[in-house]
C-alpha positions, 0 to 999 in steps of 0.5 A, spaced: 924 028 074 930 033 072 934 037 075 935 044 073 941 049 074 940 056 073 945 061 072 943 068 072 946 074 068 950 080 069 949 084 076 943 080 078 941 074 083 938 067 083 932 070 085 931 072 077 929 065 076 924 064 082 918 064 078 921 059 073 923 055 079 916 055 082 913 052 075 918 047 075 917 045 082 910 044 081 912 039 075 916 035 080 923 037 078 929 040 082 932 046 081 938 050 084 939 058 082 945 060 086 947 068 087 954 069 083 959 073 086 958 078 081 960 084 085 966 082 087 972 085 084 977 079 086 972 074 082 972 072 075 969 066 071 973 061 074 970 063 081 963 064 078 963 056 076 966 054 082 960 058 086 955 054 081 958 047 082 958 048 089 951 049 089 950 043 085 953 039 090 951 031 089 945 032 084 947 028 078 945 029 070 943 036 071 940 041 065 945 047 066 941 053 064 944 060 063 941 067 061 945 073 058 952 073 061 951 067 064 953 064 058 960 065 059 959 061 066 955 055 063 960 051 059 965 051 064 960 048 069 958 043 064 964 038 064 965 039 072 958 037 073 957 032 067 951 036 065 946 032 060 944 038 057 946 046 056 941 051 055 943 058 053 937 063 054 938 070 050 945 069 051 952 071 050 956 065 047 963 065 048 969 063 044 975 059 047 979 064 051 975 070 050 974 075 055 967 078 056 970 085 055 972 083 048 965 079 046 962 085 043 967 087 038 968 080 036 961 079 035 960 085 031 955 088 036 956 095 035 954 094 027 947 091 029 942 096 028 938 097 035 933 101 038 935 107 043 933 106 050 933 111 056 933 106 062 934 099 064 926 097 064 925 099 057 931 095 055 931 089 060 924 089 062 919 092 057 914 086 058 915 085 065 909 087 070 911 093 073 911 091 080 916 085 078 921 089 074 921 094 080 923 088 085 928 086 080 931 092 079 931 093 087 935 086 088 940 087 082 947 088 084 953 092 081 957 088 076 964 088 077 968 089 071 975 087 074 974 080 072 971 081 065 977 083 062 981 076 063 981 070 058 975 065 059 978 058 062 974 055 056 979 051 052 973 048 047 966 048 047 963 042 052 961 036 048 954 037 052 948 037 047 947 045 047 940 049 045 940 056 044 933 060 046 933 067 043 927 072 045 924 075 039 923 082 042 930 082 046 932 089 045 939 088 048 941 082 043 936 083 037 934 076 034 938 077 028 944 078 031 943 072 036 941 068 030 948 070 026 952 069 033 949 062 034 950 060 027 957 062 027 959 060 034 956 053 035 953 052 028 946 051 030 939 054 029 937 057 035 930 056 038 925 062 039 920 065 044 916 071 045 918 076 050 924 081 051 931 079 054 928 077 061 923 071 059 924 068 066 920 074 069 915 076 063 914 068 061 916 063 066 911 058 064 913 058 057 920 058 059 919 052 063 915 049 058 921 049 053 926 047 059 922 041 060 921 039 053 928 040 052 929 035 058 924 030 055 928 030 048 934 028 052 931 022 055 931 025 062 924 025 064 922 018 066 914 016 066 912 014 073 
């Protein structure tokens, strides 16, 4: 059995992971997916990390998984919970002391060729079943930008083994862009999966397969 700590992205909730949690639970794994205080103007990345660490509790040797903006929180969590593996999914990959607000300019996001999309469904949920996309929008929260201009407490990337999983149909973070950022910032080649920016909703089984395979590679799954 492995323990997965699942961190959502901007303006979202832990519910985002519910289908992946069901898949992992059916395979005998434990998961936790807290709601970050993303609508709280007084909360920054340190408070986000505190929320995750509190939710982890006394669980040991977890796999930390982060989506999108959650990539800024995940490395802060890893050292504090002694994570065995960090998996970044369609992520933002922070540099030490970087502010989330500066990330876009620092990574040359504006120079990337991207499509134009008129609404959140077309940008984030184009391959998610309509009823599920509507529920995701209903559950979403406002993302406070107050703390996003503060430098990250990250001083160096954790020693935790790290995998990056990008989505081939991601309209927010195009694959070419994320391949480049992953190599520039982590020096690794990312893995790839079909789907848009929110694979936990569009392809939960395939995502659970990947997470389980990563855990197995790290020796976290013991045959009973």
